C-alpha positions in Angstrom: -38.3 5.8 24.0 -37.0 9.0 25.5 -38.8 12.2 24.4 -36.3 14.2 22.3 -38.6 17.1 21.5 -37.5 20.2 23.4 -39.3 23.6 22.9 -38.1 25.5 26.0 -34.5 25.9 27.2 -32.5 28.2 29.6 -28.9 28.7 28.6 -26.0 30.8 30.0 -24.1 32.9 27.5 -21.0 35.0 27.6 -19.1 36.9 24.9 -15.3 36.9 24.8 -13.4 39.4 26.9 -11.8 42.3 25.0 -8.0 42.5 24.8 -6.2 45.3 26.6 -4.8 48.3 24.6 -1.0 48.8 24.7 0.8 51.9 26.2 3.9 52.1 24.1 6.3 54.6 22.5 8.2 54.3 19.3 11.9 53.5 20.0 14.2 53.5 17.1 17.8 54.5 16.4 18.2 58.2 15.7 14.6 58.8 16.9 15.1 59.9 20.5 11.5 61.1 21.0 9.3 58.8 19.1 5.6 59.2 19.5 3.1 56.8 21.0 2.5 53.6 19.0 0.5 51.3 21.3 -1.9 49.1 19.4 -5.6 48.3 20.3 -6.8 45.2 22.0 -8.9 42.8 19.9 -12.7 42.7 20.4 -14.0 39.6 22.1 -16.2 37.4 20.0 -20.0 37.6 20.4 -22.6 34.9 21.0 -25.1 35.1 18.2 -28.4 33.2 17.9 -29.5 32.4 14.3 -32.7 30.9 12.9 -32.1 27.7 11.0 -34.9 26.2 8.9 -33.3 22.8 9.1 -33.9 22.5 12.9 -37.2 21.5 14.5 -36.4 21.4 18.2 -34.1 22.9 20.8 -32.7 19.5 21.7 -29.1 20.9 21.2 -29.6 22.9 24.4 -31.1 20.2 26.6 -27.9 19.0 28.1 -25.4 21.8 27.4 -26.3 25.1 29.0 -23.1 27.2 29.0 -21.7 28.9 25.9 -18.7 31.1 25.6 -17.2 33.0 22.7 -13.5 33.5 22.1 -11.6 36.4 23.8 -9.7 39.1 22.0 -5.9 39.3 22.3 -3.9 42.3 23.7 -2.5 45.0 21.6 1.3 45.5 21.3 3.7 48.2 20.4 4.5 49.3 16.8 0.7 49.8 16.3 0.1 46.1 16.3 -3.6 45.5 17.1 -4.8 42.4 18.9 -6.8 39.8 17.0 -10.6 39.8 17.5 -12.1 36.7 19.1 -14.2 34.4 16.9 -18.0 34.7 17.2 -20.0 31.7 18.5 -23.2 31.1 16.5 -26.0 29.1 18.2 -28.6 27.8 15.7 -32.2 27.5 16.7 -35.5 26.6 14.8 -37.3 29.3 13.0 -40.0 30.7 15.3 -37.8 30.9 18.4 -38.4 33.7 20.9 -35.4 34.8 23.0 -35.9 36.4 26.4 -33.6 37.9 29.0 -34.0 36.2 32.4 -33.9 38.0 35.7 -30.7 37.0 37.4 -32.4 36.5 40.8 -35.7 34.9 39.9 -34.8 33.3 36.6 -38.1 34.5 35.2 -38.4 36.4 31.8 -37.6 40.1 32.1 -38.0 41.2 28.5 -38.0 40.0 25.0 -34.6 40.2 23.2 -35.8 39.0 19.7 -38.4 36.9 17.9 -36.7 35.0 15.0 -39.4 34.3 12.5 -37.4 34.1 9.2 -34.6 31.8 8.1 -31.2 33.3 8.6 -32.5 36.0 11.0 -30.0 36.5 13.8 -29.5 38.5 17.0 -26.5 39.1 19.3 -27.4 37.8 22.7 -24.0 38.2 24.4 -21.8 40.9 22.7 -18.0 40.5 23.0 -16.1 42.9 25.2 -14.7 45.9 23.5 -10.9 45.9 23.0 -9.1 48.6 24.9 -7.6 51.4 22.8 -3.9 51.9 22.7 -2.3 55.2 23.7 -2.1 56.3 20.0 -5.8 57.3 20.4 -5.3 59.8 23.1 -2.9 62.2 21.3 -4.2 65.8 21.2 -2.6 69.1 20.4 -1.6 69.6 24.1 -1.2 65.9 25.1 1.5 64.6 22.7 2.7 61.7 24.8 -0.3 60.0 26.5 1.0 57.6 29.1 -2.1 55.5 29.4 -4.2 53.0 27.4 -7.6 51.3 28.0 -8.1 47.9 29.5 -10.1 45.3 27.7 -13.8 45.1 28.6 -14.8 41.9 30.4 -17.8 40.4 28.6 -21.2 40.2 30.4 -22.5 36.7 31.4 -26.2 36.1 31.7 -29.0 33.6 31.3 -31.5 33.7 28.5 -34.6 31.7 27.6 -35.1 30.1 24.2 -38.8 29.3 23.5 -39.7 27.6 20.2 -43.2 28.2 18.8 -44.1 26.1 15.8 -44.4 27.9 12.4 -47.4 26.0 11.1 -50.3 27.3 8.9 -53.0 25.4 10.8 -53.2 23.9 14.2 -55.4 21.1 15.3 -56.7 21.7 18.8 -59.2 20.1 21.0 -59.7 17.9 24.1 -57.5 14.8 24.6 -58.4 11.7 22.5 -60.7 13.6 20.0 -58.7 12.2 17.0 -56.3 15.0 16.1 -53.4 12.6 15.6 -55.6 10.3 13.5 -56.7 13.2 11.3 -53.2 14.5 10.7 -52.0 11.0 9.9 -54.8 10.7 7.3 -54.2 14.1 5.6 -50.4 14.1 5.6 -47.3 11.9 5.8 -46.9 12.5 9.5 -47.0 9.4 11.6 -47.8 10.4 15.2 -48.4 7.9 18.0 -52.1 6.9 18.0 -53.8 5.1 20.9 -57.2 5.0 22.6 -56.2 6.7 25.8 -55.9 10.4 26.7 -52.6 12.3 26.2 -51.2 9.8 23.8 -49.6 12.8 22.0 -47.1 14.5 24.2 -45.2 16.5 21.6 -46.5 18.6 18.7 -46.4 16.8 15.3 -46.1 18.6 11.9 -47.4 17.4 8.6 -47.8 18.8 5.1 -51.3 18.4 3.7 -52.0 18.7 0.0 -55.4 19.4 -1.6 -56.5 18.0 -5.0 -56.0 21.6 -6.4 -52.3 21.3 -5.7 -52.4 23.8 -2.8 -50.7 22.7 0.4 -50.3 23.8 4.0 -48.4 22.8 7.1 -50.6 21.4 9.9 -49.6 21.0 13.5 -51.2 18.4 15.8 -51.1 20.0 19.2 -51.4 17.8 22.3 -54.8 17.8 23.9 -56.0 20.7 26.1 -58.2 20.5 29.2 -60.2 23.0 31.1 -57.8 25.3 33.0 -55.0 24.9 30.3 -54.6 28.7 30.1 -53.7 28.7 33.8 -51.1 25.9 33.3 -53.2 22.8 34.1 -52.2 19.7 32.3 -49.8 20.5 29.6 -51.5 23.8 28.8 -48.7 26.4 28.8 -46.3 24.0 27.2 -48.4 23.7 24.0 -50.7 26.7 23.8 -47.6 28.6 22.7 -47.5 26.6 19.5 -51.0 27.9 18.5 -50.0 31.6 18.6 -48.3 31.7 15.2 -50.8 29.6 13.3 -53.0 31.5 10.8 -55.9 29.0 11.1 -57.3 26.9 13.9 -58.9 23.5 13.2 -61.0 22.9 16.3 -61.6 19.1 16.5 -64.5 17.9 18.6 -65.3 14.2 19.5 -69.1 14.0 18.9 -69.3 10.7 20.8 -68.3 12.3 24.0 -65.4 9.9 24.6 -65.1 7.6 27.6 -66.4 10.4 29.9 -69.6 10.9 27.9 -68.8 14.6 27.5 -71.1 17.0 25.6 -69.7 18.0 22.2 -71.0 21.6 22.5 -69.6 22.0 26.0 -66.2 20.7 24.8 -66.3 23.2 22.0 -67.0 26.1 24.3 -64.4 25.0 26.9 -61.6 24.9 24.4 -62.5 28.3 22.9 -62.6 29.8 26.4 -59.1 28.5 27.1 -57.8 29.9 23.8 -59.2 33.3 24.6 -58.0 33.2 28.2 -54.4 32.4 27.1 -54.2 35.0 24.4 -57.2 37.2 23.5 -56.3 37.5 19.8 -56.7 33.7 19.5 -60.5 34.2 19.9 -60.4 36.3 16.7 -58.3 33.8 14.8 -60.0 32.1 11.7 -61.4 28.8 12.9 -62.9 25.7 11.3 -64.8 23.4 13.5 -64.3 19.7 12.8 -66.8 17.1 14.2 -64.9 13.9 14.3 -66.0 10.2 14.7 -69.2 10.9 12.7 -69.2 7.3 11.4 -70.3 6.0 14.8 -74.0 5.4 15.4 -75.9 7.8 17.6 -73.9 10.9 16.8 -76.4 12.6 14.5 -77.9 14.8 17.2 -74.6 15.9 18.6 -73.3 16.8 15.1 -76.4 18.9 14.4 -76.2 20.8 17.7 -72.5 21.4 17.2 -73.1 22.6 13.7 -75.7 25.1 14.8 -73.4 26.6 17.5 -70.3 26.7 15.3 -72.1 28.4 12.4 -73.8 30.8 14.8 -70.3 31.8 15.9 -69.3 32.4 12.2 -67.1 29.3 11.8 -67.2 26.9 9.0 -68.2 23.3 10.0 -67.2 19.9 8.7 -68.4 16.5 9.9 -65.6 13.9 9.3 -64.4 10.5 10.2 -60.6 10.0 10.7 -61.2 6.2 10.8 -63.0 6.0 7.3 -61.7 9.2 5.8 -65.2 10.5 5.2 -65.3 14.3 4.7 -61.5 14.8 5.0 -61.0 15.7 1.3 -63.4 18.5 1.5 -61.8 19.7 4.8 -58.3 19.7 3.3 -59.5 21.6 0.2 -61.2 24.2 2.3 -58.2 24.6 4.7 -55.8 24.9 1.8 -57.9 27.6 0.2 -58.2 29.4 3.5 -54.5 29.3 4.2 -53.8 30.6 0.7 -56.1 33.5 1.2 -54.5 34.3 4.6 -51.1 34.2 3.0 -52.1 36.5 0.3 -53.5 39.0 2.8 -50.2 38.9 4.8 -48.3 39.6 1.6 -50.6 42.5 0.7 -49.8 44.1 4.0 -46.2 44.2 3.0 -43.3 41.8 2.7 -41.9 40.2 5.8 -38.7 42.0 6.8 -35.5 40.6 8.2 -35.4 42.3 11.6 -31.8 41.4 12.4 -30.8 45.1 12.2 -33.7 46.1 14.4 -32.8 43.6 17.1 -29.2 45.0 17.0 -30.4 48.6 17.3 -32.6 47.6 20.3 -29.6 46.0 22.0 -27.5 49.1 21.4 -30.2 51.3 22.7 -30.4 49.3 25.9 -26.6 49.4 26.1 -26.6 53.2 26.1 -29.3 53.6 28.8 -28.2 55.3 32.1 -30.1 54.6 35.3 -29.7 56.9 38.3 -31.3 56.2 41.6 -30.8 57.6 45.1 -29.4 55.1 47.6 -28.9 57.5 50.5 -29.5 61.2 51.1 -26.3 62.3 49.4 -25.4 59.0 47.6 -26.4 58.0 44.1 -26.2 54.6 42.3 -25.5 54.8 38.5 -25.9 51.7 36.3 -25.8 51.1 32.6 -23.7 48.9 30.3 -21.9 51.8 28.6 -21.1 53.6 31.8 -19.9 50.5 33.6 -17.8 49.6 30.6 -16.0 52.9 30.8 -15.2 52.3 34.5 -14.0 48.8 33.9 -11.7 49.8 31.0 -10.0 52.6 33.0 -6.5 52.0 34.6 -7.1 53.4 38.1 -3.4 53.5 38.8 -2.9 56.1 36.1 -4.0 59.7 36.9 -4.2 60.6 33.2 -6.6 57.7 32.6 -8.8 58.7 35.5 -9.0 62.3 34.3 -9.9 61.1 30.8 -12.7 59.0 32.3 -14.2 62.1 33.9 -14.2 63.8 30.5 -16.0 60.8 29.0 -18.7 60.9 31.7 -19.4 64.5 30.8 -19.6 63.7 27.0 -22.1 60.8 27.5 -24.5 62.9 29.6 -23.9 61.3 33.0 -23.3 64.6 34.7 -26.6 66.0 33.3 -28.5 62.9 34.3 -27.2 63.2 37.9 -28.1 66.9 38.1 -31.6 66.2 36.7 -32.1 63.4 39.3 -31.2 66.0 42.0 -27.5 65.4 42.7 -25.6 68.4 44.1 -21.9 69.2 44.3 -20.2 67.0 46.9 -22.7 64.1 46.6 -21.3 60.6 46.3 -21.7 58.7 43.0 -21.4 54.9 43.0 -20.7 52.9 39.9 -20.0 49.2 40.4 -17.7 49.0 43.4 -16.2 52.5 42.9 -17.2 55.8 44.3 -16.8 59.3 42.9 -17.6 62.8 44.1 -20.1 64.8 42.0 -18.7 68.1 41.0 -21.6 69.5 39.0 -22.1 69.7 35.2 -19.2 72.0 34.7 -16.7 70.2 37.0 -15.2 67.9 34.4 -11.7 68.7 33.2 -11.4 70.3 29.8 -9.9 67.8 27.4 -9.0 68.6 23.8 -10.7 66.3 21.2 -8.8 63.4 19.9 -6.4 64.2 17.1 -7.9 64.3 13.6 -5.5 61.7 12.3 -6.6 59.2 15.0 -8.9 57.5 12.5 -6.0 56.7 10.3 -4.1 55.2 13.2 -7.0 52.8 13.8 -6.3 51.0 10.5 -2.5 51.2 10.4 -2.0 48.4 12.9 -1.6 44.7 11.9 -3.1 41.7 13.6 -0.9 39.1 15.2 
């Protein structure tokens, strides 16, 4: 049967383009000099990722990789604003980390969000802003602005979705130590069980319930080997699922398996791999579980492992997944420990919905301006906000170009160039266009937008 579990996907997302603003003047009988009445273009829809507790895999993104939101429509005369494009919501499992991918190397560049609560969401591809109609550019000295803004094309980029299981306890250990057998015994999970290594190729979740009524979610993580933290075997694919668990159940096969391994060496090997992958995992609460204790000749290995585990400060249980011996006590202890860790987490403060924080982070990145010298007297300027201003300008209209220079001054571009070392006459490059730097006081003096402009924003009707 084909493996349908997917916990890592790369997808291409793009918001909808913004509609263009309209340059129009009121034309009615007996009104020979009607004022501007061009409506705004509609904003493009955004691509939004939302955490859905009903999902357990990223399988929806295994075969489809391109997602587009709806574009906004153009503004029209008579203050008729364009319709906004519809947002596109992509649902992912709770515990999904979203990262920006470098466009050249396709490797993670930075984290966009970490969705750890149901309903938490983040905008991964904002829709393009709709262009403003000429009603917005009326001032006390410019009564008939003959320009409007173009709609903003939406940005297209690749992101990474990585799902990390949201389990209370994770069963880790070497291959074939009996992790799947244990989770099948203590919960209703039915993982594949066989007597050969790497039988488990995907994590399995099960809910275990103690006699006290306390319960916890356990994850059976596929077997690790020496070098897993460096990517050997299936290491990197499954170590990620241990990061979120509050408790680690370290399962050790005291028989040594087919290879005749030493139980204490296996214990130390796995702990070393956990610490090498993420240093905080070495401090994570851990219970050591000696499995297959029902088999003869294991007494010495059990006692040696017990001494080492307790010396490290870990609780120790000798169990048998085959007979069920010792599992009730293990489940009771795990349930109590998970309850204690949950209470500690609550006492530190309730978990917050970080949707607003992710949006603030996105807006902060949007406003950033980067200035770098490309040649002795040539500078490259980049930044989403600055590039959006350039794209939305009608370069065939002198009024629109002059207004753009005013906007550059207001957003701090001239100050940033001067601080970087630009002098009058230097060339400034933004996207495929070039400008001449005229100093921090070289921008034309525009009056502010008319005070009633805000009212004009809401007067238009969608079509």
